[in-house]
N, C-alpha and C positions, 0 to 999 in steps of 0.2 A: 444174799443170793437165795432165790427160790428154787431149790434143787428139784422140787416136784415138777416144775415146768419141763425140765430135761427128761424126767421120767415119762411124762406124757408123750414127748417127741420120740423117745426110744420105743415106747409101746406102739406108736403109730406105724412103725416099720412092719409090725405083724399084720396090720390092716392094709398097708400100702407097700408091699415088698419091693417094688421097683422105684419108689421115691427115695431120693438121696437123703441120708440122715442129716446132711447139712441143711437141706430144704426144710426138713421137719424141725430141726433146731431153730432155724430162722423163724418159721411160722409160730412155734411155741413161745419164742422169746421176743418176737418183733417189738411189742410195746416196751419191754424191758431194755431192748437195745437202743431204741430211739429216745426213750425217756431222758437219759442223761444229756443228750444233745439239746433237748428242749430246756432242761434245767440250766445248763451252762449258757444258753442263749437268752435266758430270762423269760421264756414262754411258759415255763412250769415252775411251781414252787413246792417246797416240802418243809415239813417240820419234823425234826428228829425227836422221837420219843423212845428212849432206851427201853428195851425189854418187851415190846409189843409185837415184834415180827418173828419171834421164834415159834416155829410150827413143827411139832414132832411128826405130823402126818406127812410132811414134805419128804422125809427120808424113806418112809414106807412106799410112797408113790415112786420115788426114784428107784428103790430096790425092785419093785414090781416091774417097772419099765425096763430095767436092766435084764431081768429074767425073761420078759417077753421078747426083747431084742435078741438076746442070745439064743432063744429057742427058734427064732425066725431066720437067723443068718448063721453063716460059718465063714471062717477065715479062708481066703484064697491062698494066702501066703503068710509068712511070719509077720510082715508088716500089718496085715489085717488083724492079727492077734494082738501084737504089742501096741500098735497105735490106738486101738480101741481101749485096751485095758489102761493105757496111760491116760487117755481122755477121761475114762470113768473115775480113775483114781484122782486126777486133777480136780474134777468136779466135786468129788466127795471131800477131799482135803480142803478145797476152797470153802465148801459149806461149813465144815467143822471150824475152820479158821475164822469165818465170819461170825460164828457163834461165840468163839473164844475172844475175839477182838473187842467186843462191845460196840457201843455206838460210835459212828464216825465223828471226827472233830468238827466237821462243817458240812453243809450241803454241797459245796464245791468239791470237797475231798471225796464225798460219796459219789458224786457224778463222775469224777475222773476214775475212780475205782470201778464203777459200773461199766465204763467204756471198755475196760479190759476184757469184758465178756464177749466182745466181738471176735476174739481169737478162737472161741470154741466152734463157731459156725464153719469156717474153712477146715478146721481140724476134724470135725465130725464128717464133713464131706470127704476129706482125704482118707480117713480111717475106713469109711463105708465103701470107698472105691476098691478097697482091698478085701472086701467081704462079698458074699453072694447069698441070695435067698435060699433057704431050704425049702424045696418043693416036694 
């Protein structure tokens, strides 16, 4: 998982406060969201090379994006607070787990796992609906 992409989407809220976080997540992750579909359909190919995708900069981009998002919005209600923090925790724990898990056993296993990232787009939209821009 490239957690830095989510950081860019979160930071985008500062520049486009009326844009849904779900839309920003979709835009930042679009190719990563459709890639596993292409892989499973045989239109894309991948070679698993353990150890080359770990990027320490990713977590720094994610942290900066979280800070910018939190400085640009505030919770309208408890759901706006807890849904967002649950999403951010889910993304961070998923990133840590992806580092700890090592290489996937096959390209198909990787594709099916990557498809699970679709859940964060509606989750981000839902959490963001319970937040408002700080003006």
